[in-house]
Every structure is written in C-alpha cells, then in structure tokens.
Gaussian input, Z-matrix of N, CA and C with variables (Angstrom, degrees):
# hf/3-21g

backbone

0 1
 N
 C     1     B1
 C     2     B2     1     A1
 N     3     B3     2     A2     1     D1
 C     4     B4     3     A3     2     D2
 C     5     B5     4     A4     3     D3
 N     6     B6     5     A5     4     D4
 C     7     B7     6     A6     5     D5
 C     8     B8     7     A7     6     D6
 N     9     B9     8     A8     7     D7
 C    10    B10     9     A9     8     D8
 C    11    B11    10    A10     9     D9
 N    12    B12    11    A11    10    D10
 C    13    B13    12    A12    11    D11
 C    14    B14    13    A13    12    D12
 N    15    B15    14    A14    13    D13
 C    16    B16    15    A15    14    D14
 C    17    B17    16    A16    15    D15
 N    18    B18    17    A17    16    D16
 C    19    B19    18    A18    17    D17
 C    20    B20    19    A19    18    D18
 N    21    B21    20    A20    19    D19
 C    22    B22    21    A21    20    D20
 C    23    B23    22    A22    21    D21
 N    24    B24    23    A23    22    D22
 C    25    B25    24    A24    23    D23
 C    26    B26    25    A25    24    D24
 N    27    B27    26    A26    25    D25
 C    28    B28    27    A27    26    D26
 C    29    B29    28    A28    27    D27
 N    30    B30    29    A29    28    D28
 C    31    B31    30    A30    29    D29
 C    32    B32    31    A31    30    D30
 N    33    B33    32    A32    31    D31
 C    34    B34    33    A33    32    D32
 C    35    B35    34    A34    33    D33
 N    36    B36    35    A35    34    D34
 C    37    B37    36    A36    35    D35
 C    38    B38    37    A37    36    D36
 N    39    B39    38    A38    37    D37
 C    40    B40    39    A39    38    D38
 C    41    B41    40    A40    39    D39
 N    42    B42    41    A41    40    D40
 C    43    B43    42    A42    41    D41
 C    44    B44    43    A43    42    D42
 N    45    B45    44    A44    43    D43
 C    46    B46    45    A45    44    D44
 C    47    B47    46    A46    45    D45
 N    48    B48    47    A47    46    D46
 C    49    B49    48    A48    47    D47
 C    50    B50    49    A49    48    D48
 N    51    B51    50    A50    49    D49
 C    52    B52    51    A51    50    D50
 C    53    B53    52    A52    51    D51
 N    54    B54    53    A53    52    D52
 C    55    B55    54    A54    53    D53
 C    56    B56    55    A55    54    D54
 N    57    B57    56    A56    55    D55
 C    58    B58    57    A57    56    D56
 C    59    B59    58    A58    57    D57
 N    60    B60    59    A59    58    D58
 C    61    B61    60    A60    59    D59
 C    62    B62    61    A61    60    D60
 N    63    B63    62    A62    61    D61
 C    64    B64    63    A63    62    D62
 C    65    B65    64    A64    63    D63
 N    66    B66    65    A65    64    D64
 C    67    B67    66    A66    65    D65
 C    68    B68    67    A67    66    D66
 N    69    B69    68    A68    67    D67
 C    70    B70    69    A69    68    D68
 C    71    B71    70    A70    69    D69
 N    72    B72    71    A71    70    D70
 C    73    B73    72    A72    71    D71
 C    74    B74    73    A73    72    D72
 N    75    B75    74    A74    73    D73
 C    76    B76    75    A75    74    D74
 C    77    B77    76    A76    75    D75
 N    78    B78    77    A77    76    D76
 C    79    B79    78    A78    77    D77
 C    80    B80    79    A79    78    D78
 N    81    B81    80    A80    79    D79
 C    82    B82    81    A81    80    D80
 C    83    B83    82    A82    81    D81
 N    84    B84    83    A83    82    D82
 C    85    B85    84    A84    83    D83
 C    86    B86    85    A85    84    D84
 N    87    B87    86    A86    85    D85
 C    88    B88    87    A87    86    D86
 C    89    B89    88    A88    87    D87
 N    90    B90    89    A89    88    D88
 C    91    B91    90    A90    89    D89
 C    92    B92    91    A91    90    D90
 N    93    B93    92    A92    91    D91
 C    94    B94    93    A93    92    D92
 C    95    B95    94    A94    93    D93
 N    96    B96    95    A95    94    D94
 C    97    B97    96    A96    95    D95
 C    98    B98    97    A97    96    D96
 N    99    B99    98    A98    97    D97
 C   100   B100    99    A99    98    D98
 C   101   B101   100   A100    99    D99
 N   102   B102   101   A101   100   D100
 C   103   B103   102   A102   101   D101
 C   104   B104   103   A103   102   D102
 N   105   B105   104   A104   103   D103
 C   106   B106   105   A105   104   D104
 C   107   B107   106   A106   105   D105
 N   108   B108   107   A107   106   D106
 C   109   B109   108   A108   107   D107
 C   110   B110   109   A109   108   D108
 N   111   B111   110   A110   109   D109
 C   112   B112   111   A111   110   D110
 C   113   B113   112   A112   111   D111
 N   114   B114   113   A113   112   D112
 C   115   B115   114   A114   113   D113
 C   116   B116   115   A115   114   D114
 N   117   B117   116   A116   115   D115
 C   118   B118   117   A117   116   D116
 C   119   B119   118   A118   117   D117
 N   120   B120   119   A119   118   D118
 C   121   B121   120   A120   119   D119
 C   122   B122   121   A121   120   D120
 N   123   B123   122   A122   121   D121
 C   124   B124   123   A123   122   D122
 C   125   B125   124   A124   123   D123
 N   126   B126   125   A125   124   D124
 C   127   B127   126   A126   125   D125
 C   128   B128   127   A127   126   D126
 N   129   B129   128   A128   127   D127
 C   130   B130   129   A129   128   D128
 C   131   B131   130   A130   129   D129
 N   132   B132   131   A131   130   D130
 C   133   B133   132   A132   131   D131
 C   134   B134   133   A133   132   D132
 N   135   B135   134   A134   133   D133
 C   136   B136   135   A135   134   D134
 C   137   B137   136   A136   135   D135
 N   138   B138   137   A137   136   D136
 C   139   B139   138   A138   137   D137
 C   140   B140   139   A139   138   D138
 N   141   B141   140   A140   139   D139
 C   142   B142   141   A141   140   D140
 C   143   B143   142   A142   141   D141
 N   144   B144   143   A143   142   D142
 C   145   B145   144   A144   143   D143
 C   146   B146   145   A145   144   D144
 N   147   B147   146   A146   145   D145
 C   148   B148   147   A147   146   D146
 C   149   B149   148   A148   147   D147
 N   150   B150   149   A149   148   D148
 C   151   B151   150   A150   149   D149
 C   152   B152   151   A151   150   D150
 N   153   B153   152   A152   151   D151
 C   154   B154   153   A153   152   D152
 C   155   B155   154   A154   153   D153
 N   156   B156   155   A155   154   D154
 C   157   B157   156   A156   155   D155
 C   158   B158   157   A157   156   D156
 N   159   B159   158   A158   157   D157
 C   160   B160   159   A159   158   D158
 C   161   B161   160   A160   159   D159
 N   162   B162   161   A161   160   D160
 C   163   B163   162   A162   161   D161
 C   164   B164   163   A163   162   D162
 N   165   B165   164   A164   163   D163
 C   166   B166   165   A165   164   D164
 C   167   B167   166   A166   165   D165
 N   168   B168   167   A167   166   D166
 C   169   B169   168   A168   167   D167
 C   170   B170   169   A169   168   D168
 N   171   B171   170   A170   169   D169
 C   172   B172   171   A171   170   D170
 C   173   B173   172   A172   171   D171
 N   174   B174   173   A173   172   D172
 C   175   B175   174   A174   173   D173
 C   176   B176   175   A175   174   D174
 N   177   B177   176   A176   175   D175
 C   178   B178   177   A177   176   D176
 C   179   B179   178   A178   177   D177
 N   180   B180   179   A179   178   D178
 C   181   B181   180   A180   179   D179
 C   182   B182   181   A181   180   D180
 N   183   B183   182   A182   181   D181
 C   184   B184   183   A183   182   D182
 C   185   B185   184   A184   183   D183
 N   186   B186   185   A185   184   D184
 C   187   B187   186   A186   185   D185
 C   188   B188   187   A187   186   D186
 N   189   B189   188   A188   187   D187
 C   190   B190   189   A189   188   D188
 C   191   B191   190   A190   189   D189
 N   192   B192   191   A191   190   D190
 C   193   B193   192   A192   191   D191
 C   194   B194   193   A193   192   D192
 N   195   B195   194   A194   193   D193
 C   196   B196   195   A195   194   D194
 C   197   B197   196   A196   195   D195
 N   198   B198   197   A197   196   D196
 C   199   B199   198   A198   197   D197
 C   200   B200   199   A199   198   D198
 N   201   B201   200   A200   199   D199
 C   202   B202   201   A201   200   D200
 C   203   B203   202   A202   201   D201
 N   204   B204   203   A203   202   D202
 C   205   B205   204   A204   203   D203
 C   206   B206   205   A205   204   D204
 N   207   B207   206   A206   205   D205
 C   208   B208   207   A207   206   D206
 C   209   B209   208   A208   207   D207
 N   210   B210   209   A209   208   D208
 C   211   B211   210   A210   209   D209
 C   212   B212   211   A211   210   D210
 N   213   B213   212   A212   211   D211
 C   214   B214   213   A213   212   D212
 C   215   B215   214   A214   213   D213
 N   216   B216   215   A215   214   D214
 C   217   B217   216   A216   215   D215
 C   218   B218   217   A217   216   D216
 N   219   B219   218   A218   217   D217
 C   220   B220   219   A219   218   D218
 C   221   B221   220   A220   219   D219
 N   222   B222   221   A221   220   D220
 C   223   B223   222   A222   221   D221
 C   224   B224   223   A223   222   D222
 N   225   B225   224   A224   223   D223
 C   226   B226   225   A225   224   D224
 C   227   B227   226   A226   225   D225
 N   228   B228   227   A227   226   D226
 C   229   B229   228   A228   227   D227
 C   230   B230   229   A229   228   D228
 N   231   B231   230   A230   229   D229
 C   232   B232   231   A231   230   D230
 C   233   B233   232   A232   231   D231
 N   234   B234   233   A233   232   D232
 C   235   B235   234   A234   233   D233
 C   236   B236   235   A235   234   D234
 N   237   B237   236   A236   235   D235
 C   238   B238   237   A237   236   D236
 C   239   B239   238   A238   237   D237
 N   240   B240   239   A239   238   D238
 C   241   B241   240   A240   239   D239
 C   242   B242   241   A241   240   D240
 N   243   B243   242   A242   241   D241
 C   244   B244   243   A243   242   D242
 C   245   B245   244   A244   243   D243
 N   246   B246   245   A245   244   D244
 C   247   B247   246   A246   245   D245
 C   248   B248   247   A247   246   D246
 N   249   B249   248   A248   247   D247
 C   250   B250   249   A249   248   D248
 C   251   B251   250   A250   249   D249
 N   252   B252   251   A251   250   D250
 C   253   B253   252   A252   251   D251
 C   254   B254   253   A253   252   D252
 N   255   B255   254   A254   253   D253
 C   256   B256   255   A255   254   D254
 C   257   B257   256   A256   255   D255
 N   258   B258   257   A257   256   D256
 C   259   B259   258   A258   257   D257
 C   260   B260   259   A259   258   D258
 N   261   B261   260   A260   259   D259
 C   262   B262   261   A261   260   D260
 C   263   B263   262   A262   261   D261
 N   264   B264   263   A263   262   D262
 C   265   B265   264   A264   263   D263
 C   266   B266   265   A265   264   D264
 N   267   B267   266   A266   265   D265
 C   268   B268   267   A267   266   D266
 C   269   B269   268   A268   267   D267
 N   270   B270   269   A269   268   D268
 C   271   B271   270   A270   269   D269
 C   272   B272   271   A271   270   D270
 N   273   B273   272   A272   271   D271
 C   274   B274   273   A273   272   D272
 C   275   B275   274   A274   273   D273
 N   276   B276   275   A275   274   D274
 C   277   B277   276   A276   275   D275
 C   278   B278   277   A277   276   D276
 N   279   B279   278   A278   277   D277
 C   280   B280   279   A279   278   D278
 C   281   B281   280   A280   279   D279
 N   282   B282   281   A281   280   D280
 C   283   B283   282   A282   281   D281
 C   284   B284   283   A283   282   D282
 N   285   B285   284   A284   283   D283
 C   286   B286   285   A285   284   D284
 C   287   B287   286   A286   285   D285
 N   288   B288   287   A287   286   D286
 C   289   B289   288   A288   287   D287
 C   290   B290   289   A289   288   D288
 N   291   B291   290   A290   289   D289
 C   292   B292   291   A291   290   D290
 C   293   B293   292   A292   291   D291

   B1=1.4440
   B2=1.5284
   B3=1.3028
   B4=1.4618
   B5=1.5173
   B6=1.3263
   B7=1.4661
   B8=1.5170
   B9=1.3065
   B10=1.4552
   B11=1.5153
   B12=1.3221
   B13=1.4570
   B14=1.5188
   B15=1.3208
   B16=1.4580
   B17=1.5215
   B18=1.3030
   B19=1.4539
   B20=1.5200
   B21=1.2971
   B22=1.4501
   B23=1.5218
   B24=1.3138
   B25=1.4589
   B26=1.5182
   B27=1.3095
   B28=1.4590
   B29=1.5173
   B30=1.3138
   B31=1.4546
   B32=1.5151
   B33=1.3069
   B34=1.4641
   B35=1.5222
   B36=1.3297
   B37=1.4632
   B38=1.5299
   B39=1.3143
   B40=1.4579
   B41=1.5156
   B42=1.3229
   B43=1.4634
   B44=1.5186
   B45=1.3239
   B46=1.4664
   B47=1.5290
   B48=1.3277
   B49=1.4605
   B50=1.5272
   B51=1.3187
   B52=1.4575
   B53=1.5269
   B54=1.3167
   B55=1.4643
   B56=1.5289
   B57=1.3003
   B58=1.4594
   B59=1.5094
   B60=1.3293
   B61=1.4613
   B62=1.5263
   B63=1.3156
   B64=1.4638
   B65=1.5276
   B66=1.3249
   B67=1.4687
   B68=1.5267
   B69=1.3241
   B70=1.4667
   B71=1.5247
   B72=1.3406
   B73=1.4630
   B74=1.5240
   B75=1.3237
   B76=1.4689
   B77=1.5274
   B78=1.3341
   B79=1.4694
   B80=1.5337
   B81=1.3281
   B82=1.4603
   B83=1.5286
   B84=1.3335
   B85=1.4684
   B86=1.5258
   B87=1.3217
   B88=1.4635
   B89=1.5173
   B90=1.3325
   B91=1.4720
   B92=1.5262
   B93=1.3266
   B94=1.4666
   B95=1.5150
   B96=1.3225
   B97=1.4603
   B98=1.5139
   B99=1.3335
   B100=1.4705
   B101=1.5239
   B102=1.3275
   B103=1.4682
   B104=1.5266
   B105=1.3311
   B106=1.4648
   B107=1.5250
   B108=1.3285
   B109=1.4626
   B110=1.5314
   B111=1.3195
   B112=1.4660
   B113=1.5279
   B114=1.3262
   B115=1.4667
   B116=1.5240
   B117=1.3229
   B118=1.4633
   B119=1.5237
   B120=1.3324
   B121=1.4691
   B122=1.5243
   B123=1.3334
   B124=1.4683
   B125=1.5242
   B126=1.3234
   B127=1.4543
   B128=1.5235
   B129=1.3195
   B130=1.4626
   B131=1.5282
   B132=1.3237
   B133=1.4675
   B134=1.5317
   B135=1.3317
   B136=1.4592
   B137=1.5136
   B138=1.3443
   B139=1.4653
   B140=1.5256
   B141=1.3261
   B142=1.4668
   B143=1.5261
   B144=1.3198
   B145=1.4688
   B146=1.5185
   B147=1.3129
   B148=1.4614
   B149=1.5264
   B150=1.3388
   B151=1.4603
   B152=1.5307
   B153=1.3074
   B154=1.4673
   B155=1.5253
   B156=1.3121
   B157=1.4686
   B158=1.5187
   B159=1.3182
   B160=1.4659
   B161=1.5200
   B162=1.3163
   B163=1.4638
   B164=1.5286
   B165=1.3346
   B166=1.4737
   B167=1.5221
   B168=1.3316
   B169=1.4600
   B170=1.5258
   B171=1.3299
   B172=1.4574
   B173=1.5350
   B174=1.3188
   B175=1.4583
   B176=1.5208
   B177=1.3180
   B178=1.4665
   B179=1.5262
   B180=1.3203
   B181=1.4564
   B182=1.5269
   B183=1.3156
   B184=1.4653
   B185=1.5245
   B186=1.3258
   B187=1.4687
   B188=1.5316
   B189=1.3309
   B190=1.4694
   B191=1.5245
   B192=1.3245
   B193=1.4553
   B194=1.5119
   B195=1.3208
   B196=1.4658
   B197=1.5242
   B198=1.3248
   B199=1.4613
   B200=1.5267
   B201=1.3381
   B202=1.4687
   B203=1.5280
   B204=1.3299
   B205=1.4654
   B206=1.5264
   B207=1.3156
   B208=1.4634
   B209=1.5264
   B210=1.3231
   B211=1.4702
   B212=1.5232
   B213=1.3158
   B214=1.4676
   B215=1.5196
   B216=1.3186
   B217=1.4683
   B218=1.5148
   B219=1.3331
   B220=1.4661
   B221=1.5273
   B222=1.3285
   B223=1.4643
   B224=1.5255
   B225=1.3367
   B226=1.4654
   B227=1.5251
   B228=1.3222
   B229=1.4606
   B230=1.5252
   B231=1.3308
   B232=1.4562
   B233=1.5365
   B234=1.3314
   B235=1.4627
   B236=1.5219
   B237=1.3205
   B238=1.4537
   B239=1.5145
   B240=1.3173
   B241=1.4647
   B242=1.5261
   B243=1.3269
   B244=1.4590
   B245=1.5326
   B246=1.3382
   B247=1.4660
   B248=1.5281
   B249=1.3262
   B250=1.4613
   B251=1.5192
   B252=1.3294
   B253=1.4722
   B254=1.5247
   B255=1.3312
   B256=1.4723
   B257=1.5273
   B258=1.3303
   B259=1.4709
   B260=1.5225
   B261=1.3332
   B262=1.4577
   B263=1.5231
   B264=1.3305
   B265=1.4655
   B266=1.5223
   B267=1.3373
   B268=1.4673
   B269=1.5237
   B270=1.3293
   B271=1.4700
   B272=1.5145
   B273=1.3301
   B274=1.4569
   B275=1.5231
   B276=1.3185
   B277=1.4604
   B278=1.5207
   B279=1.3132
   B280=1.4597
   B281=1.5204
   B282=1.3292
   B283=1.4697
   B284=1.5253
   B285=1.3019
   B286=1.4628
   B287=1.5209
   B288=1.2993
   B289=1.4737
   B290=1.5206
   B291=1.3073
   B292=1.4723
   B293=1.4950
   A1=108.67
   A2=115.34
   A3=121.07
   A4=109.38
   A5=115.36
   A6=120.36
   A7=108.63
   A8=115.01
   A9=120.45
   A10=108.35
   A11=114.87
   A12=120.49
   A13=107.82
   A14=115.60
   A15=119.56
   A16=109.47
   A17=115.46
   A18=121.06
   A19=107.55
   A20=116.03
   A21=120.40
   A22=108.80
   A23=115.44
   A24=121.66
   A25=107.08
   A26=115.94
   A27=120.11
   A28=110.50
   A29=114.57
   A30=121.14
   A31=108.26
   A32=115.58
   A33=121.51
   A34=107.58
   A35=117.63
   A36=119.84
   A37=111.73
   A38=115.77
   A39=121.97
   A40=107.74
   A41=116.48
   A42=120.34
   A43=112.68
   A44=118.09
   A45=119.36
   A46=112.13
   A47=118.36
   A48=121.88
   A49=113.16
   A50=118.22
   A51=121.27
   A52=110.31
   A53=116.51
   A54=118.16
   A55=110.24
   A56=116.10
   A57=120.38
   A58=114.55
   A59=117.60
   A60=120.22
   A61=111.33
   A62=117.04
   A63=118.96
   A64=110.70
   A65=117.22
   A66=120.07
   A67=110.35
   A68=116.93
   A69=120.43
   A70=110.67
   A71=116.80
   A72=120.14
   A73=110.51
   A74=117.39
   A75=120.93
   A76=110.96
   A77=116.96
   A78=121.08
   A79=109.83
   A80=116.82
   A81=121.42
   A82=110.76
   A83=116.23
   A84=119.82
   A85=110.77
   A86=117.02
   A87=120.47
   A88=112.41
   A89=116.49
   A90=120.05
   A91=111.17
   A92=115.98
   A93=119.31
   A94=111.25
   A95=116.73
   A96=120.54
   A97=112.08
   A98=116.46
   A99=119.97
   A100=111.05
   A101=116.44
   A102=119.56
   A103=110.71
   A104=116.78
   A105=119.31
   A106=112.09
   A107=117.41
   A108=120.80
   A109=109.37
   A110=117.43
   A111=120.87
   A112=111.44
   A113=116.55
   A114=120.28
   A115=110.10
   A116=116.97
   A117=120.41
   A118=111.20
   A119=116.74
   A120=120.27
   A121=110.38
   A122=117.10
   A123=120.60
   A124=110.75
   A125=117.30
   A126=120.52
   A127=110.99
   A128=116.87
   A129=119.91
   A130=111.83
   A131=116.44
   A132=119.92
   A133=110.30
   A134=116.52
   A135=120.20
   A136=112.59
   A137=116.45
   A138=120.09
   A139=111.26
   A140=116.84
   A141=120.47
   A142=110.29
   A143=116.35
   A144=120.18
   A145=110.93
   A146=116.20
   A147=121.79
   A148=110.28
   A149=116.99
   A150=121.28
   A151=111.54
   A152=116.97
   A153=119.69
   A154=111.92
   A155=116.49
   A156=120.11
   A157=111.08
   A158=117.20
   A159=119.54
   A160=110.57
   A161=115.84
   A162=120.18
   A163=111.40
   A164=116.53
   A165=119.83
   A166=112.07
   A167=116.75
   A168=124.17
   A169=113.24
   A170=115.31
   A171=121.03
   A172=106.31
   A173=116.22
   A174=121.21
   A175=113.19
   A176=117.33
   A177=119.35
   A178=110.40
   A179=118.16
   A180=120.67
   A181=111.12
   A182=117.63
   A183=120.72
   A184=110.07
   A185=116.83
   A186=120.44
   A187=110.80
   A188=116.55
   A189=120.26
   A190=110.35
   A191=117.56
   A192=121.14
   A193=112.24
   A194=116.71
   A195=120.91
   A196=110.64
   A197=116.66
   A198=120.46
   A199=110.52
   A200=117.35
   A201=120.87
   A202=111.08
   A203=116.77
   A204=120.56
   A205=110.46
   A206=117.24
   A207=120.65
   A208=112.57
   A209=116.59
   A210=120.16
   A211=110.29
   A212=117.52
   A213=120.73
   A214=110.92
   A215=116.45
   A216=119.86
   A217=112.02
   A218=116.31
   A219=120.62
   A220=110.84
   A221=117.12
   A222=120.52
   A223=110.81
   A224=117.84
   A225=121.15
   A226=110.45
   A227=116.72
   A228=120.79
   A229=110.85
   A230=117.01
   A231=120.84
   A232=112.16
   A233=116.75
   A234=119.57
   A235=110.01
   A236=116.73
   A237=120.19
   A238=113.26
   A239=116.77
   A240=120.97
   A241=113.24
   A242=118.52
   A243=121.35
   A244=113.47
   A245=120.05
   A246=118.39
   A247=112.79
   A248=116.97
   A249=120.51
   A250=110.92
   A251=116.97
   A252=120.97
   A253=110.38
   A254=117.04
   A255=120.93
   A256=109.81
   A257=117.18
   A258=120.46
   A259=111.45
   A260=116.79
   A261=120.37
   A262=111.09
   A263=116.69
   A264=119.28
   A265=111.95
   A266=118.00
   A267=119.36
   A268=110.26
   A269=116.78
   A270=120.28
   A271=111.26
   A272=117.54
   A273=120.84
   A274=111.11
   A275=116.63
   A276=120.45
   A277=112.56
   A278=117.36
   A279=121.51
   A280=112.43
   A281=117.78
   A282=119.81
   A283=109.28
   A284=115.56
   A285=118.47
   A286=108.92
   A287=116.04
   A288=121.35
   A289=112.06
   A290=117.36
   A291=120.82
   A292=109.97
   D1=130.79
   D2=-178.95
   D3=-98.51
   D4=133.02
   D5=177.35
   D6=-110.93
   D7=136.38
   D8=175.73
   D9=-100.57
   D10=132.72
   D11=178.53
   D12=-106.72
   D13=128.71
   D14=178.55
   D15=-73.41
   D16=129.36
   D17=179.30
   D18=-112.91
   D19=132.91
   D20=178.32
   D21=-93.28
   D22=120.83
   D23=178.25
   D24=-109.45
   D25=134.20
   D26=-179.26
   D27=-122.16
   D28=150.61
   D29=176.80
   D30=-136.40
   D31=122.76
   D32=176.42
   D33=-128.37
   D34=89.68
   D35=-177.78
   D36=-58.51
   D37=126.59
   D38=179.47
   D39=-149.36
   D40=107.21
   D41=-176.19
   D42=-68.35
   D43=-17.09
   D44=-179.77
   D45=-75.08
   D46=-6.65
   D47=-177.40
   D48=-83.49
   D49=-11.56
   D50=-179.53
   D51=-119.18
   D52=146.10
   D53=175.67
   D54=-70.64
   D55=145.52
   D56=177.84
   D57=84.54
   D58=9.81
   D59=-177.60
   D60=-64.25
   D61=-39.06
   D62=179.89
   D63=-68.12
   D64=-35.89
   D65=176.80
   D66=-65.94
   D67=-39.87
   D68=178.34
   D69=-64.50
   D70=-38.74
   D71=177.66
   D72=-65.25
   D73=-39.62
   D74=178.28
   D75=-65.58
   D76=-40.11
   D77=177.84
   D78=-63.41
   D79=-43.57
   D80=179.24
   D81=-61.80
   D82=-44.74
   D83=178.90
   D84=-64.11
   D85=-40.52
   D86=178.55
   D87=-64.70
   D88=-42.29
   D89=177.99
   D90=-64.09
   D91=-38.66
   D92=176.75
   D93=-63.49
   D94=-40.55
   D95=178.00
   D96=-64.30
   D97=-45.58
   D98=178.27
   D99=-63.43
   D100=-38.97
   D101=178.88
   D102=-61.93
   D103=-40.79
   D104=178.66
   D105=-67.42
   D106=-35.98
   D107=176.99
   D108=-64.18
   D109=-44.19
   D110=179.12
   D111=-64.85
   D112=-37.84
   D113=176.56
   D114=-63.86
   D115=-40.99
   D116=178.30
   D117=-62.05
   D118=-43.23
   D119=178.03
   D120=-61.94
   D121=-44.85
   D122=179.15
   D123=-62.94
   D124=-38.93
   D125=179.00
   D126=-65.05
   D127=-42.71
   D128=179.18
   D129=-64.95
   D130=-43.20
   D131=178.29
   D132=-63.33
   D133=-42.79
   D134=178.03
   D135=-62.85
   D136=-41.06
   D137=-179.96
   D138=-66.26
   D139=-41.54
   D140=178.17
   D141=-65.21
   D142=-43.54
   D143=178.15
   D144=-60.93
   D145=-44.70
   D146=-179.97
   D147=-61.05
   D148=-47.34
   D149=-177.07
   D150=-65.98
   D151=-49.73
   D152=-178.02
   D153=-66.11
   D154=-39.16
   D155=-179.77
   D156=-69.46
   D157=-37.10
   D158=176.66
   D159=-66.14
   D160=-40.38
   D161=-179.75
   D162=-65.70
   D163=-35.72
   D164=-179.59
   D165=-92.12
   D166=7.76
   D167=178.04
   D168=59.86
   D169=35.82
   D170=174.34
   D171=-99.86
   D172=90.44
   D173=-169.86
   D174=-70.37
   D175=-29.50
   D176=178.92
   D177=-67.28
   D178=-45.52
   D179=178.23
   D180=-70.82
   D181=-31.75
   D182=176.00
   D183=-63.02
   D184=-41.12
   D185=177.87
   D186=-65.91
   D187=-37.14
   D188=177.48
   D189=-65.12
   D190=-42.88
   D191=177.55
   D192=-64.19
   D193=-41.98
   D194=177.53
   D195=-62.05
   D196=-42.32
   D197=178.79
   D198=-63.81
   D199=-38.71
   D200=178.11
   D201=-63.26
   D202=-39.53
   D203=177.85
   D204=-64.84
   D205=-44.85
   D206=-179.59
   D207=-66.25
   D208=-42.61
   D209=179.09
   D210=-66.37
   D211=-38.53
   D212=178.05
   D213=-64.28
   D214=-41.55
   D215=176.95
   D216=-62.53
   D217=-42.22
   D218=177.83
   D219=-65.00
   D220=-40.09
   D221=178.54
   D222=-63.13
   D223=-42.15
   D224=177.80
   D225=-63.50
   D226=-39.95
   D227=177.81
   D228=-61.59
   D229=-45.45
   D230=-179.28
   D231=-67.16
   D232=-38.42
   D233=178.24
   D234=-64.21
   D235=-43.66
   D236=179.79
   D237=-68.97
   D238=-34.26
   D239=-177.02
   D240=-90.34
   D241=-5.98
   D242=-174.50
   D243=-54.46
   D244=-48.58
   D245=179.24
   D246=-61.71
   D247=-38.07
   D248=179.27
   D249=-67.87
   D250=-40.28
   D251=179.09
   D252=-63.79
   D253=-46.20
   D254=179.56
   D255=-62.59
   D256=-45.18
   D257=179.66
   D258=-63.05
   D259=-40.41
   D260=179.53
   D261=-59.61
   D262=-49.39
   D263=-177.86
   D264=-71.18
   D265=-32.42
   D266=174.41
   D267=-63.72
   D268=-46.58
   D269=179.58
   D270=-65.97
   D271=-35.47
   D272=176.41
   D273=-63.92
   D274=-41.94
   D275=178.67
   D276=-75.32
   D277=-19.79
   D278=-176.71
   D279=-88.11
   D280=-9.21
   D281=179.54
   D282=-72.94
   D283=138.71
   D284=179.76
   D285=-87.89
   D286=149.91
   D287=-178.05
   D288=-102.31
   D289=28.59
   D290=179.05
   D291=-72.51

C-alpha cells in the first residue's frame, strides 16, 4: 500500500535574495522605457498615416493608420499595466482555499 504525504511548498518572492537583483530591475525598467518610446514612434507614424491617407481619400491606408494608432495605444496600456497584472495574478494564485 502506497501512502502519499502532503508536502507544504512555500514561495516568498524576494529579489534581495539573489545577486544582481538591482541590475535586473534596472534592465527591466530600461526595457520598459524603450518599449514605450517605440510605442510612441509607432503611434506617431500611425497617426500621420491615418491623417494623410484620410486627406487623400485613400481609405485602405487610413484604416491601416487607424489600426496602428489603436494597437499602439493598447501596447502602451499593457506596458503600463504589466506590473499590476502580474501582481494581481500572483496574489490570486497565492490565496489559500482553506
């Protein structure tokens, strides 16, 4: 007869427990900054494309520019909300069901 023993596993995320944690945080912040700069460039290009194409009555390119503006806005939203989203799901998974 086989018996299963319940093992309690715990996780307490703490970046100070590993070497290089501050460097990793700086890299993450830098990547987030670069991502926002790239999103801004894409948004500007999309807005210019949308405006010029609408003015010249090129509806296909106007739709492409509009889509670029919307996707850029969504990307900026996700970049800004990423830490909150990760924390939300971590806290959701960390709740005990007792």
